[in-house]
C-alpha positions as CSV (number, residue, x, y, z in Angstrom):
1,M,3.0,2.9,17.3
2,A,7.1,1.8,18.2
3,D,5.7,-1.9,17.1
4,C,4.6,-1.5,14.2
5,I,6.4,-2.7,11.5
6,F,4.7,-0.8,8.3
7,C,5.7,2.8,11.3
8,L,9.3,1.2,11.4
9,L,9.8,0.7,7.7
10,A,8.3,4.1,6.6
11,S,10.9,5.9,9.1
12,H,13.8,4.3,8.0
13,K,14.3,2.2,11.0
14,I,14.2,-1.4,9.1
15,P,15.7,-0.8,5.4
16,T,13.6,-1.9,2.8
17,D,13.6,-1.6,-1.2
18,I,11.4,1.8,-1.6
19,V,9.4,2.2,-4.6
20,Y,8.7,5.8,-4.4
21,E,8.8,8.4,-0.6
22,D,6.9,12.4,0.1
23,D,6.1,13.3,3.2
24,T,3.2,11.6,3.2
25,V,3.1,7.8,1.5
26,F,5.2,5.1,1.9
27,A,5.6,2.3,-1.0
28,F,8.0,-0.3,-1.2
29,N,8.1,-3.6,-2.6
30,D,6.1,-6.8,-1.1
31,M,7.8,-8.8,0.6
32,E,6.3,-11.7,-1.0
33,P,5.2,-10.8,-4.5
34,Q,2.2,-12.4,-5.4
35,A,2.7,-10.6,-8.6
36,P,5.6,-8.7,-11.6
37,V,4.6,-5.2,-9.8
38,H,2.9,-5.6,-5.7
39,I,3.9,-2.5,-4.3
40,L,2.4,-1.7,-0.9
41,I,1.7,1.9,-0.5
42,I,1.2,3.5,2.8
43,P,0.3,6.5,4.7
44,K,3.0,7.6,7.1
45,E,1.2,8.8,10.3
46,H,0.1,4.9,11.6
47,I,-3.8,5.4,10.3
48,E,-4.9,1.4,11.3
49,S,-7.3,0.5,8.8
50,V,-9.6,2.1,6.7
51,A,-11.8,1.7,9.2
52,A,-10.2,4.1,11.6
53,L,-10.5,6.9,8.9
54,N,-12.9,9.9,9.6
55,E,-12.5,13.7,8.0
56,N,-9.3,14.2,9.4
57,N,-6.7,11.7,7.9
58,S,-8.8,10.5,4.8
59,G,-7.6,12.9,1.9
60,V,-4.6,10.5,2.7
61,V,-6.9,7.9,0.6
62,A,-6.3,10.8,-2.5
63,H,-2.7,10.9,-2.0
64,I,-2.7,7.4,-1.7
65,F,-4.4,6.9,-5.3
66,E,-2.6,9.7,-6.9
67,V,0.8,7.9,-6.1
68,A,-0.4,4.5,-6.4
69,A,-1.2,5.8,-10.9
70,K,2.0,7.3,-11.1
71,I,4.2,4.2,-9.9
72,A,1.8,2.5,-12.0
73,R,2.9,4.9,-14.7
74,E,6.4,3.8,-14.2
75,K,6.2,0.6,-14.2
76,G,4.7,1.0,-17.6
77,L,0.8,-1.6,-15.9
78,D,-0.9,0.1,-19.1
79,S,-3.3,-2.7,-19.6
80,G,-4.2,-2.6,-15.8
81,F,-3.3,-3.4,-12.9
82,R,-5.1,-3.8,-9.3
83,I,-5.5,-2.4,-6.0
84,V,-6.5,-4.0,-2.6
85,T,-7.0,-2.9,0.7
86,N,-8.0,-5.5,3.5
87,T,-9.8,-4.5,6.6
88,G,-9.7,-6.1,9.9
89,D,-8.9,-10.0,11.2
90,D,-11.2,-12.0,9.0
91,A,-11.0,-9.3,6.0
92,G,-7.2,-10.8,6.2
93,Q,-5.7,-7.9,7.2
94,S,-1.9,-8.7,8.5
95,V,-1.0,-5.2,9.7
96,K,-2.7,-3.4,11.3
97,H,-1.6,-0.1,9.7
98,L,-3.4,0.9,6.3
99,H,-2.2,0.1,3.6
100,F,-3.2,-0.8,-0.2
101,H,-0.8,-3.8,-2.4
102,L,-0.5,-2.4,-5.4
103,L,-0.6,-5.3,-7.9
104,G,0.0,-5.4,-12.0
105,G,2.5,-7.6,-14.7
106,R,-0.3,-10.4,-15.1
107,S,-4.2,-11.4,-15.2
108,F,-6.6,-11.5,-12.7
109,A,-9.9,-13.5,-12.0
110,W,-11.9,-12.1,-10.1
111,P,-12.8,-11.9,-6.6
112,A,-9.7,-13.8,-6.4
113,G,-6.4,-14.9,-8.5
């Protein structure tokens, strides 16, 4: 989508601090980190949210989790990390492009924190 901020970042039309990139996935440091490590991992294909996943595009989620595990190892998150995605306005999805937050480097509480 032409006006999607994450599409613009993934296509290098807006500069960002890239952590990982391949043909399918783009990962970058969050501009407002909530933990010492806070990386957003997105598909390059515009998918609005988890609710928009289907049999034609859901394979990207497995790849995103493979990338998340690789990044977590590289960042030394051996004691644990959290992966979060929000779907829809009520869940707090602020950018309508499927994305996963990889958070680590501190302890977390449940369900908040």
